[in-house]
N, C-alpha and C positions, 0 to 999 in steps of 0.2 A: 083832821086834815093831814094828808100826806105831805112830805117835804116838797115834792114836785108841785103839788097844788098850792102850797104856801109861796113858793118862788113865783109861780105864774100869777098869783094874786098880787104880789109885790110889784111885778113888772107891769101888770095892768094898772095898778094905782099910780105908778110912775108915769105911765103913758097918759092916764087921765089928767094928771097935773100938767104935763107938757102940752097936751091938746088944749086944755083950758087956757093956759097962758098964751099960746100961739094964736088960737082962734078968738081969744077974748070972751070966752063963755064960761063964767064961774059955775054954772049949773050943769055943765056937760057931765055925762055919766060914761061908764065903760062900754055902754051899748049905743052911744051916740054915733051916728054915721058921719064920717069926715065930710062927704059931699053935702049932705043935708045941713050940716053945721056951717056951710059956707067955705069949706076948704078948697084950695086951688093949688097949682103947682108950686107957687112960692111958699105957701104955708107947709106943704108936704116936705120941701127941702129944709125948712126951719125945724120941723119935727124930727126928721132923720138926723140933722146936724146936732141937735141937742142930745138925742139918743146916742149918737156916736161918741160924743164927749163923755157921757156917763159910762158906756160900755167899753170904750177904747177899741171898738171894732167897727168896720164899715157896715152900714145898714142901707141897702139900696132903696132909693126913694120909691121905686116901683112897688115895694111892699105896702106902703101907705095906700096906694091906689087899689091894690089887690085885696088888702085886708083893712077896710076902712073904719073899723071900730077899734078903740083901744084894747078891748078884750081879745078880738081876733088877732090883732097885730102882736099883742103880748105873747100869744101862743106860738106864733111863728118865730118871733125874735128869740124866745126861750129855746125852741127847738134848734134854730140855726146857730145859736151862739152858746150852746151847751149849758144853759142856765137851768134847764128842766131835767 
């Protein structure tokens, strides 16, 4: 596994944990869709707020809506915030 792939995996794991906690779904996976899991605008703000605390950088809530799975969101977050 390349270093970039390892970083993306860690970010996806982090997002899975955040999604699970915010949405109250312990079985959620990195391919679970935010909308199908019952996500709404309030939970999207909770997800980005937690992510911002960890990254120390602003994460637009619109990213959760545009990239609704933890895996897809992790790829964008890594690209946007220089983690990959």
